[in-house]
C-alpha positions in Angstrom: 29.2 -61.2 -29.2 31.2 -64.6 -27.6 29.5 -67.3 -29.3 31.6 -70.5 -28.9 33.6 -71.1 -31.6 33.1 -74.7 -32.7 29.4 -74.6 -32.4 29.5 -71.8 -35.1 31.3 -74.3 -37.2 28.5 -77.0 -36.9 25.7 -74.3 -37.2 24.9 -75.3 -40.9 24.9 -79.0 -39.8 22.6 -77.9 -36.9 20.4 -75.8 -39.1 19.6 -78.5 -41.5 18.7 -80.7 -38.8 16.5 -78.3 -37.4 15.1 -77.8 -41.0 14.2 -81.6 -40.8 12.2 -81.2 -37.7 10.1 -78.6 -38.9 9.4 -80.2 -42.2 8.1 -83.3 -40.4 5.9 -81.8 -37.2 4.3 -84.1 -35.0 1.8 -83.0 -32.3 1.7 -83.5 -28.5 3.0 -87.2 -27.3 3.5 -88.1 -30.7 6.9 -87.2 -31.3 8.4 -90.9 -32.2 10.5 -89.4 -35.2 11.5 -86.5 -33.4 12.8 -88.2 -30.3 14.2 -91.1 -32.7 16.3 -88.2 -34.2 17.6 -86.7 -31.2 18.1 -89.9 -29.7 20.5 -91.0 -32.7 22.2 -87.8 -32.4 22.8 -88.1 -28.9 23.9 -91.3 -29.2 26.5 -90.7 -32.0 28.2 -88.1 -29.6 28.4 -90.9 -26.9 25.8 -89.3 -24.5 23.9 -92.0 -22.6 20.1 -91.9 -23.3 17.0 -92.6 -21.2 14.1 -92.4 -23.2 10.1 -92.8 -22.7 9.4 -90.2 -19.7 6.3 -88.4 -20.4 5.2 -91.1 -23.3 7.8 -89.4 -26.0 10.5 -87.6 -24.0 14.4 -87.6 -23.8 17.1 -87.2 -21.3 20.8 -87.3 -22.1 23.1 -87.4 -19.7 26.6 -86.0 -19.8 29.1 -86.3 -17.0 32.2 -84.5 -16.0 34.5 -84.6 -13.0 33.2 -86.2 -9.8 30.8 -83.8 -8.3 27.1 -85.1 -7.9 25.6 -81.7 -8.4 23.7 -81.7 -11.7 21.7 -79.0 -13.5 18.9 -79.7 -16.2 18.5 -77.7 -19.8 14.9 -78.4 -21.2 13.5 -77.7 -25.0 10.4 -78.7 -25.8 9.8 -80.7 -29.5 6.0 -80.9 -29.9 4.0 -78.9 -33.1 1.1 -77.2 -33.1 -2.3 -78.5 -34.8 -2.4 -76.0 -37.5 -1.8 -75.4 -41.5 1.1 -74.0 -42.6 1.2 -70.9 -44.8 5.3 -71.0 -46.1 6.1 -73.1 -49.4 9.8 -72.9 -48.8 11.9 -76.2 -48.6 11.4 -77.2 -45.4 7.9 -76.6 -45.0 5.7 -78.7 -43.6 5.1 -81.9 -45.2 1.9 -83.0 -42.8 -1.3 -81.4 -43.6 -2.6 -79.7 -40.3 0.6 -79.6 -38.4 3.1 -77.0 -38.1 6.2 -75.8 -36.1 4.8 -72.5 -35.5 6.2 -72.0 -32.1 9.6 -72.5 -32.7 10.1 -75.7 -30.7 12.1 -77.3 -33.7 14.9 -74.3 -32.9 14.8 -75.3 -29.4 15.8 -78.9 -29.9 18.5 -77.9 -32.3 19.9 -75.1 -29.6 20.0 -78.0 -27.0 21.4 -80.3 -29.7 24.3 -78.0 -30.6 25.3 -77.6 -26.8 25.0 -81.5 -26.3 27.5 -82.0 -29.0 29.8 -79.4 -27.5 29.3 -80.8 -23.7 30.1 -83.8 -24.9 33.0 -83.1 -26.5 34.5 -81.0 -24.0 32.9 -81.4 -20.6 34.6 -78.4 -19.0 32.4 -78.7 -15.9 32.1 -80.7 -12.6 29.0 -82.7 -12.3 26.3 -83.5 -14.9 24.1 -81.8 -17.7 20.6 -83.6 -18.2 19.5 -82.7 -21.3 15.7 -82.8 -21.2 14.0 -83.1 -24.3 9.9 -82.6 -23.5 7.1 -83.7 -25.5 3.4 -82.2 -25.4 4.5 -78.6 -24.3 1.4 -77.1 -26.4 -1.4 -78.7 -24.6 -0.9 -81.9 -23.0 1.5 -80.9 -20.2 4.3 -82.9 -21.1 6.6 -81.0 -18.3 4.1 -82.8 -15.6 3.8 -86.1 -17.2 8.0 -86.0 -17.4 7.4 -85.5 -13.6 5.1 -87.9 -13.0 7.0 -90.8 -14.6 10.0 -89.8 -12.4 12.2 -86.9 -14.0 13.6 -85.6 -11.0 13.8 -88.8 -9.2 16.0 -90.5 -11.9 17.5 -87.3 -12.8 18.4 -85.3 -9.7 19.4 -82.0 -10.0 19.7 -78.6 -8.1 18.3 -76.3 -10.6 16.4 -76.4 -14.0 16.5 -74.0 -16.7 14.2 -73.5 -20.5 14.5 -70.9 -23.1 11.8 -69.9 -25.6 12.6 -68.2 -28.8 10.5 -64.4 -29.0 9.6 -63.0 -32.2 9.9 -59.2 -32.2 12.6 -59.0 -29.9 16.2 -58.3 -31.7 18.1 -61.2 -32.5 21.2 -61.1 -30.4 19.4 -60.5 -27.6 18.1 -62.1 -24.3 15.7 -61.2 -21.6 15.3 -62.8 -18.0 13.7 -61.5 -14.8 12.9 -62.9 -11.5 9.1 -63.5 -10.7 6.3 -64.4 -13.0 7.3 -64.1 -16.8 4.3 -66.0 -17.9 0.7 -66.6 -17.0 -1.6 -69.4 -15.4 -3.8 -71.3 -18.0 -7.3 -72.3 -17.0 -10.3 -73.0 -18.7 -14.1 -72.5 -17.9 -17.4 -74.2 -19.2 -20.8 -72.7 -18.1 -23.9 -74.4 -19.4 -27.4 -72.4 -18.6 -30.5 -74.7 -19.0 -33.7 -73.0 -19.4 -37.0 -73.6 -21.3 -36.8 -73.6 -25.4 -40.0 -72.2 -26.8 -41.4 -70.1 -29.9 -39.3 -67.0 -30.2 -42.5 -64.6 -30.4 -43.8 -66.5 -27.1 -40.8 -65.7 -24.9 -43.2 -65.6 -21.7 -43.7 -69.3 -22.0 -40.1 -70.0 -21.9 -36.9 -69.4 -19.7 -34.8 -67.7 -22.6 -31.0 -68.9 -21.3 -29.4 -66.1 -23.9 -29.8 -62.9 -21.9 -28.5 -64.7 -19.0 -25.9 -65.7 -20.7 -25.2 -61.7 -21.9 -25.8 -60.5 -18.1 -23.0 -63.4 -17.3 -20.4 -62.4 -19.5 -20.8 -59.0 -18.8 -20.4 -59.2 -14.9 -17.6 -61.3 -15.4 -15.7 -58.4 -16.1 -16.5 -56.7 -13.1 -14.6 -59.4 -11.2 -11.5 -58.0 -12.6 -12.5 -54.2 -11.8 -13.8 -54.7 -9.0 -12.9 -57.7 -6.9 -9.2 -57.9 -7.7 -6.6 -55.3 -6.1 -5.8 -52.9 -9.2 -2.0 -53.9 -9.2 -2.8 -57.5 -9.7 -3.2 -58.8 -13.2 -5.6 -61.3 -14.3 -7.8 -61.6 -17.6 -11.2 -63.6 -18.0 -12.0 -64.3 -21.8 -15.1 -65.6 -23.0 -14.3 -67.0 -26.4 -17.3 -69.4 -27.1 -20.8 -69.0 -27.3 -23.0 -71.6 -28.4 -27.0 -71.6 -28.5 -29.8 -72.3 -30.7 -30.6 -73.5 -34.2 -33.1 -71.3 -35.9 -33.9 -68.0 -35.6 -38.0 -68.8 -34.5 -37.0 -70.9 -31.5 -35.7 -70.0 -28.3 -32.9 -72.7 -27.0 -33.1 -75.0 -24.2 -29.6 -74.0 -23.1 -26.5 -71.8 -23.7 -23.0 -72.7 -23.5 -20.1 -70.2 -22.7 -16.7 -71.3 -22.8 -13.2 -69.8 -22.3 -10.2 -68.9 -20.9 -8.8 -67.4 -17.6 -5.2 -66.2 -16.9 -3.2 -64.8 -13.7 0.3 -64.6 -12.4 -0.4 -66.0 -9.0 -2.4 -68.5 -7.4 -4.3 -66.2 -5.1 -5.5 -64.3 -7.7 -6.7 -67.5 -9.7 -8.7 -68.8 -6.8 -10.4 -65.6 -6.4 -11.4 -65.5 -9.7 -12.9 -69.0 -10.1 -14.6 -68.6 -6.6 -16.3 -64.9 -8.1 -16.9 -66.8 -11.3 -18.7 -69.8 -9.9 -21.1 -67.1 -7.7 -22.0 -65.1 -10.4 -22.6 -67.9 -12.5 -25.0 -69.9 -10.0 -26.6 -66.5 -8.6 -27.1 -64.8 -12.3 -29.1 -68.4 -13.0 -30.9 -68.1 -9.9 -32.0 -64.7 -10.5 -33.7 -65.5 -14.0 -34.9 -69.0 -12.8 -32.6 -71.1 -14.9 -30.4 -73.7 -14.0 -26.3 -73.7 -14.0 -23.6 -76.4 -14.3 -20.0 -74.5 -13.8 -17.1 -76.0 -14.9 -13.7 -75.2 -14.3 -10.2 -76.6 -15.1 -6.7 -75.6 -14.0 -4.3 -76.4 -16.7 -0.8 -74.8 -16.5 0.4 -72.8 -13.3 2.2 -69.4 -13.5 5.9 -69.8 -14.8 7.8 -67.8 -11.8 11.5 -67.6 -11.8 13.4 -67.7 -8.7 15.3 -64.7 -8.1 18.9 -66.2 -7.9 18.5 -68.5 -10.8 17.3 -65.6 -12.7 20.3 -63.4 -11.8 22.5 -66.4 -12.5 21.4 -66.7 -16.0 21.6 -62.8 -16.7 25.1 -63.1 -15.7 25.8 -65.8 -18.1 23.8 -63.6 -21.0 26.0 -60.9 -20.3 29.0 -62.3 -20.5 27.7 -63.5 -24.3 26.1 -60.5 -26.0 27.0 -57.8 -23.0 24.7 -56.6 -20.7 22.7 -54.1 -23.0 21.9 -56.7 -24.9 20.0 -58.7 -21.8 16.3 -56.9 -21.3 14.0 -56.9 -18.8 11.3 -59.6 -19.5 8.3 -58.2 -19.6 5.8 -61.0 -18.5 3.0 -62.1 -20.7 -0.5 -63.6 -20.4 1.0 -66.6 -22.7 1.4 -70.0 -20.9 4.1 -72.8 -20.7 4.2 -75.9 -18.9 7.6 -75.4 -17.8 5.5 -74.0 -14.6 5.2 -77.3 -13.6 9.2 -77.8 -13.2 9.2 -74.7 -11.9 7.2 -75.6 -8.8 9.4 -78.6 -8.1 12.9 -77.2 -8.7 14.6 -73.4 -8.6 15.5 -72.0 -12.3 14.6 -69.6 -14.8 13.3 -69.5 -17.8 14.3 -67.1 -20.6 13.6 -65.6 -24.2 15.6 -65.6 -26.8 15.3 -62.9 -29.5 14.0 -64.3 -32.9 13.6 -61.1 -34.6 11.0 -59.5 -36.7 11.3 -62.1 -39.5 13.6 -60.6 -41.9 15.6 -64.2 -41.6 12.7 -66.0 -43.5 13.0 -67.4 -47.1 11.3 -66.8 -49.8 8.4 -68.7 -50.3 7.0 -67.5 -46.4 3.4 -66.6 -46.0 2.2 -63.0 -46.1 1.4 -62.8 -42.2 4.0 -61.7 -39.7 6.5 -63.9 -38.1 5.2 -64.8 -35.0 4.5 -67.3 -32.3 1.4 -69.6 -33.6 1.0 -67.6 -37.1 1.2 -69.9 -40.4 3.8 -67.8 -41.9 6.5 -68.2 -38.5 9.6 -69.7 -39.1 12.7 -70.2 -36.6 15.7 -67.9 -37.0 18.4 -70.4 -37.7 21.2 -67.9 -36.6 19.5 -67.9 -33.1 21.3 -72.0 -33.1 25.3 -70.6 -32.2 23.8 -68.2 -29.7 21.5 -70.5 -27.7 23.4 -73.1 -27.6 26.3 -71.2 -26.4 23.8 -69.8 -23.7 23.2 -73.6 -22.7 27.0 -74.2 -22.8 27.9 -71.4 -20.8 25.4 -71.7 -18.1 26.0 -75.3 -17.3 29.6 -74.6 -17.2 29.4 -72.0 -14.9 26.7 -73.7 -12.6 28.8 -76.7 -12.5 32.0 -74.7 -11.7 33.5 -75.0 -8.4 32.4 -73.1 -5.3 29.6 -72.1 -7.6 25.4 -72.4 -6.6 24.6 -75.5 -4.5 
C-alpha cells in the first residue's frame, strides 16, 4: 500500500479532528461549528476559503502552476437525526444527533488531503475542496449548485467518496454507470365515507382499497418493467382509523421509489398514478396522488471512473480495487454528476473491529446507532484524493 508518508505522520492529528466532529454532530444546513472548523484549518494551511454556498458550504481553493484546468473533490459534513448507542469518549454530545454515516471521516480525509496539497502543490491547475452540507435529506449539493458552485469555481470534473462498511479496509470500489439509485417519495390519500364497522354497506371503506393498491403496485415491477431493469416500490407507512368499531373516512399510504434510470422512474410514477386513481374509481372513493422526486440516480462517467480506478490501483494494487456493486441507497452527489463528469467511489470501512470499547451492540453499518468511522482510513482516503488531483492536473492528461 502506497500511502503518502507525510499524511501518515499527521494521521493522529486528523483523527482527533474527526472525533471532535463526531462528538458535536450537526444536521443538514446547521453545520455551523463544522464549517467553522473546516474553514479554520484551511486558513491555517494558507488555503483561500469561500463560505456560504448552500447555506453552510465551504470551498477551499488550492492553486499550483499556471494551468486553467481544475478538479473538484467533495466531502459531505452533515449528521443524522438519530440517537447514538456508543458510549466511548467521542460519542455524540448532542442528543438525537449522530454521525452514523461517516461524514465526519469524509471531512477528515479531505482535510488531510488539503493540508498536503497546500504544502506541496505538485500539480498544474486548481483543486477545489468542496465541503458540502445536507447530503442526508436536504439536497445540499443541489443548493450549492444553485448558489453558483460551478460558475464561481469552474472545473472539468468532480469526484466524491463514501466509506463502505463490510468492504475490507484497504480496498476501494469504483465502476462506470449507475452506482446509487434515485430517491423519490409518494403520498396517496384515499378518501371514502366513514361509518359503523357493523354496517359497512352504509359507507365507503378506504382500507380494502389501500390493500388492493399496495398489492397492485408490485405488478408494476414484475409486469410493466423490463425484467433486466431495476426498481423498488416500498410502501412504508399506512395510516387509517382511530377505533376498532369505526370505518375510517380516509387512509393514507406513503413510501419510496428507487430506480437507476430516469426512464424507469417515469414509467413507475405514471403507472402508480394510474393504478391509484383507477383502483379508487373502481371502489367509488376519491384519490389524491402526490409523487416527489428527491435525488436522481448517481451515474459515474466511464472515463472518470476508469481514471479513478487507475489511481486507486497505484495505491492499493489492482486486486484491492473492487467492482462497485450498485446499491438502491441514494446520494445527492448525483446532482453534481448531472452537471459535471466525475465518479463516486467507495472506500472499505471494514467489519467494525476498529471500534473502541464502549461501542453499541449493533453492527457497524451505515445509519446504525452503533456505527463509527474507521480512523485508519484517513491516510488512505487522503492519499487517494492527493494522487487523483495530482494525476488529473498533470500535463497532457484529461482536459
